[in-house]
MARKOL-447403 format. One line per field, with one value per residue (C-alpha): residue number from 0; x, y, z. Coordinates in steps of 0.2 Angstrom, whole numbers, plus 5000, padded with zeros to 4 digits. Each point is the difference from the previous one (the first is absolute). Layout:
<sites>
k: NUM/...
u: X/...
v: Y/...
w: Z/...
</sites>
This chain:
<sites>
k: 0/1/2/3/4/5/6/7/8/9/10/11/12/13/14/15/16/17/18/19/20/21/22/23/24/25/26/27/28/29/30/31/32/33/34/35/36/37/38/39/40/41/42/43/44/45/46/47/48/49/50/51/52/53/54/55/56/57/58/59/60/61/62/63/64/65/66/67/68/69/70/71/72/73/74/75
u: 5520/5015/5006/4998/4981/4998/5008/4989/4983/5005/5005/4982/4993/5009/5002/5007/5015/5015/5005/5014/5012/5018/5014/5000/4982/4990/4983/4998/4987/5002/4988/5000/4994/5008/4988/4990/5001/4983/5007/5015/4991/4990/5015/5002/5016/5009/5009/4997/5008/4995/5008/4987/4988/4984/5009/5002/4981/4995/5011/4994/4983/5002/5008/4984/4989/5012/4999/4981/5001/4986/5004/4999/4985/5004/4993/4989
v: 5427/5012/5006/5018/4996/4992/5015/5011/4992/4997/5018/5004/4989/5006/5019/5002/4990/5001/4983/4995/4985/4999/4994/4984/4997/5003/5009/5015/5013/5015/5011/5018/5006/4996/4988/5006/4991/4992/4992/4995/4993/4989/4993/5011/5002/5015/4989/4981/4988/4986/4985/5006/5011/4990/4998/5017/5005/4988/5009/5017/4992/4995/5016/5009/4990/5003/5018/5001/5007/4998/4992/5013/5000/4995/5006/4988
w: 5352/5002/5016/4995/4996/5018/5008/4991/5005/5018/5002/4993/5012/5014/4998/5017/4998/4989/4992/4991/4996/5007/4990/5010/4993/5015/5000/5015/5003/5013/5006/4993/5017/5017/5011/5013/5018/4997/4984/5010/5014/4987/4992/4983/4993/4993/4987/4993/4989/4990/4989/4985/4994/5008/5015/5002/4995/5014/5013/4994/5001/5019/5004/4993/5010/5017/4998/4996/4983/4987/4983/4988/4988/4982/4985/4991
</sites>
C-alpha cells in the first residue's frame, strides 16, 4: 500500500489529528487543538512520531485511550 493511502486512512480514523510523513521517512501526527490540563495529566502528547504507519496508528490509539475519547463509529 502506498504511503499516501496509509496517510489518508489514518487521517480518516483519527480526524482530530494532522498526519504526515517526513522527508526522512518518519510518520508524525499532531493534534488540531491544544491539550487540556487533564489530558496532559494523563500523559497525552500534542505531537507523536513513529517508524511506520502501523506504529503511528498504535500510538494514536493509546492517545485516544488516555484522553478518554470514544472510538468513532464506523458505517457498516
